[in-house]
One Martini backbone bead per residue (centre of mass of N, CA, C, O) as a GRO file, in nm:
protein
  339
    1UNK     BB    1  -4.421   0.343   5.062
    2UNK     BB    2  -4.713   0.259   5.053
    3UNK     BB    3  -4.924  -0.003   5.160
    4UNK     BB    4  -5.225  -0.161   5.027
    5UNK     BB    5  -5.492  -0.345   5.186
    6UNK     BB    6  -5.789  -0.601   5.182
    7UNK     BB    7  -5.607  -0.785   5.379
    8UNK     BB    8  -5.470  -1.036   5.570
    9UNK     BB    9  -5.184  -1.149   5.617
   10UNK     BB   10  -5.031  -1.423   5.652
   11UNK     BB   11  -4.948  -1.425   6.008
   12UNK     BB   12  -5.031  -1.157   6.155
   13UNK     BB   13  -5.166  -1.290   6.425
   14UNK     BB   14  -4.857  -1.413   6.518
   15UNK     BB   15  -4.654  -1.203   6.483
   16UNK     BB   16  -4.376  -1.041   6.548
   17UNK     BB   17  -4.244  -0.733   6.524
   18UNK     BB   18  -3.955  -0.843   6.428
   19UNK     BB   19  -4.123  -1.011   6.170
   20UNK     BB   20  -4.290  -0.817   5.973
   21UNK     BB   21  -4.089  -0.801   5.725
   22UNK     BB   22  -4.192  -1.090   5.613
   23UNK     BB   23  -4.496  -0.965   5.528
   24UNK     BB   24  -4.402  -0.658   5.503
   25UNK     BB   25  -4.223  -0.384   5.352
   26UNK     BB   26  -4.387  -0.162   5.529
   27UNK     BB   27  -4.589   0.069   5.535
   28UNK     BB   28  -4.936  -0.026   5.629
   29UNK     BB   29  -5.272  -0.035   5.484
   30UNK     BB   30  -5.559  -0.190   5.630
   31UNK     BB   31  -5.871  -0.308   5.496
   32UNK     BB   32  -6.169  -0.382   5.680
   33UNK     BB   33  -6.466  -0.513   5.710
   34UNK     BB   34  -6.809  -0.420   5.830
   35UNK     BB   35  -7.122  -0.355   5.943
   36UNK     BB   36  -6.988  -0.086   5.947
   37UNK     BB   37  -6.846   0.127   5.710
   38UNK     BB   38  -6.727   0.324   5.898
   39UNK     BB   39  -6.410   0.365   6.000
   40UNK     BB   40  -6.164   0.251   6.204
   41UNK     BB   41  -5.862   0.389   6.324
   42UNK     BB   42  -5.541   0.219   6.354
   43UNK     BB   43  -5.224   0.278   6.511
   44UNK     BB   44  -4.903   0.117   6.481
   45UNK     BB   45  -4.567   0.134   6.518
   46UNK     BB   46  -4.437   0.427   6.516
   47UNK     BB   47  -4.276   0.264   6.730
   48UNK     BB   48  -4.078  -0.021   6.716
   49UNK     BB   49  -4.081  -0.081   7.054
   50UNK     BB   50  -4.416  -0.068   7.042
   51UNK     BB   51  -4.615  -0.371   7.069
   52UNK     BB   52  -4.904  -0.351   7.191
   53UNK     BB   53  -5.074  -0.292   6.943
   54UNK     BB   54  -5.029  -0.556   6.790
   55UNK     BB   55  -5.136  -0.747   7.015
   56UNK     BB   56  -5.418  -0.626   7.037
   57UNK     BB   57  -5.509  -0.666   6.746
   58UNK     BB   58  -5.476  -0.966   6.746
   59UNK     BB   59  -5.686  -1.027   6.961
   60UNK     BB   60  -5.930  -0.905   6.819
   61UNK     BB   61  -5.914  -1.059   6.537
   62UNK     BB   62  -5.939  -1.346   6.645
   63UNK     BB   63  -6.241  -1.316   6.728
   64UNK     BB   64  -6.311  -1.246   6.391
   65UNK     BB   65  -6.238  -1.482   6.188
   66UNK     BB   66  -6.571  -1.593   6.188
   67UNK     BB   67  -6.651  -1.282   6.176
   68UNK     BB   68  -6.782  -0.977   6.185
   69UNK     BB   69  -6.719  -0.674   6.217
   70UNK     BB   70  -6.877  -0.406   6.366
   71UNK     BB   71  -6.648  -0.245   6.205
   72UNK     BB   72  -6.462  -0.093   6.014
   73UNK     BB   73  -6.099  -0.141   5.950
   74UNK     BB   74  -5.805   0.071   5.975
   75UNK     BB   75  -5.469  -0.041   5.949
   76UNK     BB   76  -5.163   0.102   6.077
   77UNK     BB   77  -4.829   0.017   5.993
   78UNK     BB   78  -4.529   0.148   6.050
   79UNK     BB   79  -4.213   0.087   6.175
   80UNK     BB   80  -4.073  -0.194   6.058
   81UNK     BB   81  -3.760  -0.152   6.079
   82UNK     BB   82  -3.755  -0.085   6.382
   83UNK     BB   83  -3.896  -0.343   6.474
   84UNK     BB   84  -3.678  -0.542   6.375
   85UNK     BB   85  -3.471  -0.393   6.607
   86UNK     BB   86  -3.617  -0.283   6.866
   87UNK     BB   87  -3.674   0.033   6.798
   88UNK     BB   88  -3.797   0.335   6.773
   89UNK     BB   89  -3.553   0.433   6.574
   90UNK     BB   90  -3.345   0.494   6.346
   91UNK     BB   91  -3.067   0.620   6.265
   92UNK     BB   92  -3.170   0.902   6.074
   93UNK     BB   93  -3.465   0.865   6.135
   94UNK     BB   94  -3.774   0.944   6.140
   95UNK     BB   95  -4.039   1.022   6.334
   96UNK     BB   96  -4.355   0.868   6.307
   97UNK     BB   97  -4.470   1.099   6.535
   98UNK     BB   98  -4.359   1.376   6.342
   99UNK     BB   99  -4.515   1.347   6.021
  100UNK     BB  100  -4.841   1.481   6.034
  101UNK     BB  101  -4.845   1.755   5.919
  102UNK     BB  102  -5.044   1.974   5.795
  103UNK     BB  103  -4.910   2.097   5.492
  104UNK     BB  104  -4.647   1.964   5.459
  105UNK     BB  105  -4.363   2.027   5.224
  106UNK     BB  106  -4.205   1.794   5.263
  107UNK     BB  107  -4.020   1.550   5.054
  108UNK     BB  108  -4.024   1.333   5.232
  109UNK     BB  109  -4.165   1.026   5.219
  110UNK     BB  110  -4.297   1.023   5.498
  111UNK     BB  111  -4.484   1.271   5.450
  112UNK     BB  112  -4.631   1.164   5.205
  113UNK     BB  113  -4.745   0.913   5.344
  114UNK     BB  114  -4.919   1.057   5.566
  115UNK     BB  115  -5.091   1.216   5.368
  116UNK     BB  116  -5.213   0.969   5.230
  117UNK     BB  117  -5.349   0.847   5.476
  118UNK     BB  118  -5.528   1.091   5.545
  119UNK     BB  119  -5.676   1.110   5.270
  120UNK     BB  120  -5.803   0.828   5.271
  121UNK     BB  121  -5.962   0.865   5.539
  122UNK     BB  122  -6.129   1.107   5.451
  123UNK     BB  123  -6.274   0.959   5.219
  124UNK     BB  124  -6.392   0.734   5.435
  125UNK     BB  125  -6.501   0.873   5.695
  126UNK     BB  126  -6.382   0.859   5.964
  127UNK     BB  127  -6.480   0.791   6.293
  128UNK     BB  128  -6.198   0.704   6.440
  129UNK     BB  129  -5.889   0.748   6.639
  130UNK     BB  130  -5.608   0.521   6.713
  131UNK     BB  131  -5.306   0.550   6.906
  132UNK     BB  132  -5.052   0.312   6.995
  133UNK     BB  133  -4.860   0.309   7.302
  134UNK     BB  134  -4.553   0.329   7.466
  135UNK     BB  135  -4.337   0.342   7.757
  136UNK     BB  136  -4.021   0.359   7.956
  137UNK     BB  137  -4.169   0.427   8.213
  138UNK     BB  138  -4.340   0.504   8.502
  139UNK     BB  139  -4.678   0.465   8.406
  140UNK     BB  140  -4.982   0.510   8.355
  141UNK     BB  141  -5.264   0.464   8.208
  142UNK     BB  142  -5.333   0.684   7.920
  143UNK     BB  143  -5.478   0.969   7.760
  144UNK     BB  144  -5.462   1.155   7.446
  145UNK     BB  145  -5.535   1.499   7.340
  146UNK     BB  146  -5.605   1.792   7.108
  147UNK     BB  147  -5.909   1.816   7.214
  148UNK     BB  148  -6.181   1.988   7.396
  149UNK     BB  149  -6.404   1.749   7.338
  150UNK     BB  150  -6.662   1.548   7.395
  151UNK     BB  151  -6.582   1.311   7.208
  152UNK     BB  152  -6.288   1.291   7.297
  153UNK     BB  153  -6.350   1.242   7.600
  154UNK     BB  154  -6.516   0.988   7.569
  155UNK     BB  155  -6.302   0.819   7.428
  156UNK     BB  156  -6.074   0.841   7.644
  157UNK     BB  157  -6.252   0.737   7.900
  158UNK     BB  158  -6.264   0.442   7.796
  159UNK     BB  159  -5.961   0.403   7.899
  160UNK     BB  160  -5.928   0.670   8.092
  161UNK     BB  161  -5.937   0.910   8.353
  162UNK     BB  162  -5.665   0.981   8.230
  163UNK     BB  163  -5.608   1.303   8.074
  164UNK     BB  164  -5.416   1.453   7.805
  165UNK     BB  165  -5.360   1.777   7.699
  166UNK     BB  166  -5.220   1.864   7.371
  167UNK     BB  167  -4.993   2.074   7.132
  168UNK     BB  168  -4.721   1.939   7.224
  169UNK     BB  169  -4.607   1.808   6.981
  170UNK     BB  170  -4.572   1.815   6.651
  171UNK     BB  171  -4.684   1.574   6.410
  172UNK     BB  172  -4.899   1.403   6.514
  173UNK     BB  173  -5.145   1.183   6.451
  174UNK     BB  174  -5.381   1.304   6.626
  175UNK     BB  175  -5.372   1.584   6.507
  176UNK     BB  176  -5.445   1.519   6.212
  177UNK     BB  177  -5.723   1.356   6.289
  178UNK     BB  178  -5.875   1.585   6.446
  179UNK     BB  179  -5.990   1.704   6.164
  180UNK     BB  180  -6.184   1.431   6.118
  181UNK     BB  181  -6.196   1.317   6.426
  182UNK     BB  182  -6.190   1.142   6.686
  183UNK     BB  183  -5.886   1.148   6.888
  184UNK     BB  184  -5.636   0.908   7.019
  185UNK     BB  185  -5.388   0.841   7.266
  186UNK     BB  186  -5.222   0.555   7.387
  187UNK     BB  187  -5.082   0.480   7.713
  188UNK     BB  188  -4.945   0.136   7.799
  189UNK     BB  189  -4.682   0.144   7.900
  190UNK     BB  190  -4.484  -0.101   7.904
  191UNK     BB  191  -4.350  -0.324   7.733
  192UNK     BB  192  -4.429  -0.693   7.769
  193UNK     BB  193  -4.708  -0.674   7.889
  194UNK     BB  194  -5.050  -0.758   7.941
  195UNK     BB  195  -5.208  -0.507   8.043
  196UNK     BB  196  -5.188  -0.329   7.794
  197UNK     BB  197  -5.304  -0.520   7.589
  198UNK     BB  198  -5.581  -0.575   7.725
  199UNK     BB  199  -5.668  -0.277   7.742
  200UNK     BB  200  -5.651  -0.207   7.434
  201UNK     BB  201  -5.839  -0.433   7.328
  202UNK     BB  202  -6.097  -0.344   7.479
  203UNK     BB  203  -6.107  -0.063   7.352
  204UNK     BB  204  -6.120  -0.133   7.054
  205UNK     BB  205  -6.373  -0.306   7.067
  206UNK     BB  206  -6.551  -0.082   7.176
  207UNK     BB  207  -6.518   0.112   6.934
  208UNK     BB  208  -6.638  -0.087   6.722
  209UNK     BB  209  -6.934  -0.071   6.880
  210UNK     BB  210  -6.980   0.209   6.810
  211UNK     BB  211  -7.221   0.440   6.676
  212UNK     BB  212  -7.160   0.690   6.873
  213UNK     BB  213  -7.149   1.002   7.039
  214UNK     BB  214  -7.191   1.174   7.293
  215UNK     BB  215  -7.321   1.518   7.369
  216UNK     BB  216  -7.238   1.512   7.646
  217UNK     BB  217  -7.064   1.566   7.904
  218UNK     BB  218  -6.824   1.473   8.106
  219UNK     BB  219  -6.801   1.377   8.408
  220UNK     BB  220  -6.597   1.501   8.654
  221UNK     BB  221  -6.566   1.223   8.820
  222UNK     BB  222  -6.446   1.077   8.528
  223UNK     BB  223  -6.199   1.300   8.548
  224UNK     BB  224  -5.839   1.346   8.478
  225UNK     BB  225  -5.716   1.661   8.385
  226UNK     BB  226  -5.447   1.753   8.167
  227UNK     BB  227  -5.181   1.988   8.088
  228UNK     BB  228  -4.942   2.020   7.851
  229UNK     BB  229  -4.679   2.283   7.889
  230UNK     BB  230  -4.406   2.107   7.860
  231UNK     BB  231  -4.076   2.030   7.729
  232UNK     BB  232  -3.801   1.813   7.811
  233UNK     BB  233  -3.457   1.849   7.734
  234UNK     BB  234  -3.130   1.731   7.627
  235UNK     BB  235  -2.872   1.853   7.519
  236UNK     BB  236  -2.617   1.742   7.320
  237UNK     BB  237  -2.384   1.895   7.496
  238UNK     BB  238  -2.493   1.705   7.721
  239UNK     BB  239  -2.398   1.498   7.947
  240UNK     BB  240  -2.523   1.161   8.041
  241UNK     BB  241  -2.674   1.010   8.341
  242UNK     BB  242  -2.761   0.729   8.567
  243UNK     BB  243  -2.698   0.750   8.917
  244UNK     BB  244  -2.403   0.745   8.771
  245UNK     BB  245  -2.137   0.959   8.689
  246UNK     BB  246  -1.936   1.142   8.460
  247UNK     BB  247  -2.136   1.432   8.417
  248UNK     BB  248  -2.331   1.705   8.356
  249UNK     BB  249  -2.580   1.489   8.398
  250UNK     BB  250  -2.718   1.324   8.690
  251UNK     BB  251  -2.967   1.121   8.740
  252UNK     BB  252  -3.182   0.977   8.906
  253UNK     BB  253  -3.222   0.643   8.936
  254UNK     BB  254  -3.562   0.683   8.991
  255UNK     BB  255  -3.702   0.909   8.806
  256UNK     BB  256  -3.977   0.754   8.704
  257UNK     BB  257  -4.129   0.783   8.992
  258UNK     BB  258  -4.242   1.087   8.930
  259UNK     BB  259  -4.473   1.010   8.772
  260UNK     BB  260  -4.771   1.161   8.844
  261UNK     BB  261  -4.629   1.362   9.053
  262UNK     BB  262  -4.627   1.611   9.274
  263UNK     BB  263  -4.371   1.821   9.296
  264UNK     BB  264  -4.186   1.977   9.513
  265UNK     BB  265  -4.017   2.217   9.609
  266UNK     BB  266  -3.684   2.087   9.587
  267UNK     BB  267  -3.665   1.857   9.403
  268UNK     BB  268  -3.451   1.608   9.314
  269UNK     BB  269  -3.308   1.507   8.990
  270UNK     BB  270  -2.988   1.586   9.025
  271UNK     BB  271  -2.663   1.628   8.898
  272UNK     BB  272  -2.406   1.878   8.846
  273UNK     BB  273  -2.109   2.021   8.713
  274UNK     BB  274  -2.254   2.298   8.646
  275UNK     BB  275  -2.365   2.553   8.865
  276UNK     BB  276  -2.452   2.782   8.617
  277UNK     BB  277  -2.613   2.548   8.444
  278UNK     BB  278  -2.892   2.446   8.297
  279UNK     BB  279  -2.920   2.106   8.150
  280UNK     BB  280  -3.188   2.225   8.012
  281UNK     BB  281  -3.483   2.217   7.789
  282UNK     BB  282  -3.775   2.426   7.834
  283UNK     BB  283  -4.070   2.415   7.645
  284UNK     BB  284  -4.333   2.562   7.540
  285UNK     BB  285  -4.600   2.600   7.319
  286UNK     BB  286  -4.416   2.853   7.185
  287UNK     BB  287  -4.092   2.771   7.225
  288UNK     BB  288  -4.007   2.868   7.500
  289UNK     BB  289  -3.755   2.908   7.730
  290UNK     BB  290  -3.838   2.784   8.086
  291UNK     BB  291  -3.631   2.659   8.286
  292UNK     BB  292  -3.610   2.884   8.521
  293UNK     BB  293  -3.907   2.835   8.622
  294UNK     BB  294  -3.865   2.517   8.717
  295UNK     BB  295  -3.542   2.543   8.754
  296UNK     BB  296  -3.248   2.472   8.965
  297UNK     BB  297  -2.934   2.543   9.135
  298UNK     BB  298  -2.802   2.362   9.428
  299UNK     BB  299  -2.526   2.238   9.534
  300UNK     BB  300  -2.520   2.060   9.251
  301UNK     BB  301  -2.842   2.061   9.226
  302UNK     BB  302  -3.125   1.953   9.059
  303UNK     BB  303  -3.420   2.155   9.097
  304UNK     BB  304  -3.721   2.251   9.185
  305UNK     BB  305  -3.895   2.575   9.184
  306UNK     BB  306  -4.177   2.425   9.158
  307UNK     BB  307  -4.454   2.288   9.128
  308UNK     BB  308  -4.466   1.958   8.955
  309UNK     BB  309  -4.585   1.744   8.674
  310UNK     BB  310  -4.468   1.459   8.543
  311UNK     BB  311  -4.412   1.286   8.224
  312UNK     BB  312  -4.219   1.033   8.082
  313UNK     BB  313  -4.008   0.950   8.248
  314UNK     BB  314  -3.667   0.824   8.187
  315UNK     BB  315  -3.385   0.580   8.180
  316UNK     BB  316  -3.357   0.608   7.868
  317UNK     BB  317  -3.113   0.765   7.692
  318UNK     BB  318  -3.197   0.719   7.400
  319UNK     BB  319  -3.482   0.846   7.431
  320UNK     BB  320  -3.392   1.117   7.531
  321UNK     BB  321  -3.235   1.185   7.270
  322UNK     BB  322  -3.478   1.127   7.056
  323UNK     BB  323  -3.682   1.302   7.245
  324UNK     BB  324  -3.717   1.303   7.585
  325UNK     BB  325  -3.750   1.335   7.931
  326UNK     BB  326  -4.025   1.521   7.947
  327UNK     BB  327  -4.335   1.626   8.078
  328UNK     BB  328  -4.535   1.908   8.177
  329UNK     BB  329  -4.803   1.954   8.417
  330UNK     BB  330  -5.148   2.057   8.451
  331UNK     BB  331  -5.435   2.096   8.612
  332UNK     BB  332  -5.777   2.076   8.505
  333UNK     BB  333  -6.057   2.207   8.680
  334UNK     BB  334  -6.152   2.348   8.420
  335UNK     BB  335  -6.364   2.336   8.133
  336UNK     BB  336  -6.360   2.421   7.839
  337UNK     BB  337  -6.580   2.415   7.577
  338UNK     BB  338  -6.340   2.511   7.366
  339UNK     BB  339  -6.017   2.441   7.163
   0.00000   0.00000   0.00000
């Protein structure tokens, strides 16, 4: 399932994500040399409709068409078939950012493919890992990490002072590579704009120029650190609409404007048809359903039961169904030495 190359296919620096299938057959790992041999790993298009990573890498590599890269680069291009159709993933297809669990014995070819990528990069002594994403709601650009380690924090704050520490969901690319090197996920806002592309390109080029990571902690004033404590999904049995409609749950029209704002107790998220049942599943890092801790229903309205800060709220019902409605976060005012 995995194709490995030691060169850039002709046209890769100009192609749109929807046309990648004309150049490569599927998931592809491309190794390019640089002045430093230990490679930087960059993964793009784990979700096929998130093309900022491709455009950012194209911008970076165009600068070095006639010069050596500062450091070797291993570029992983993920869900080419979903990119062809401009969707996160195809119906019935596994999510390419949920298949990286270390030691997973699943026989699906996607799991074997990600294990192969991880093993290849372990053998190459990967320097750092960057996974580039977009999201579908109104969110600032921010970085996500799976370890509260100085090197991880230094890498992430090169992209944004807003950093989210998370341990769920499992099976994400950054979690697998966190066992090998400092690893970060970049959230670059909605696809289609230049700001995310330019921001990611500057970050990747900066990472290529790094010789090592500082050993001192990141200064507190340079960091807004949050802990993702729960994921909120809408059960398949709950009908869903946005703004208006006859459904079990009708979310506020501009629900994504709540992202990265601390919502006060009693903030309305939407309306419900059944006043006795919270139409959400909110699971903490241990997998426990804690919906009633954060939400309640009053007079047919779904409201917050306590102050909470959401991220990645979206108005795209397809993505809500395929992934989640949002994540809930708490600010980390003190930083543990290691987690």
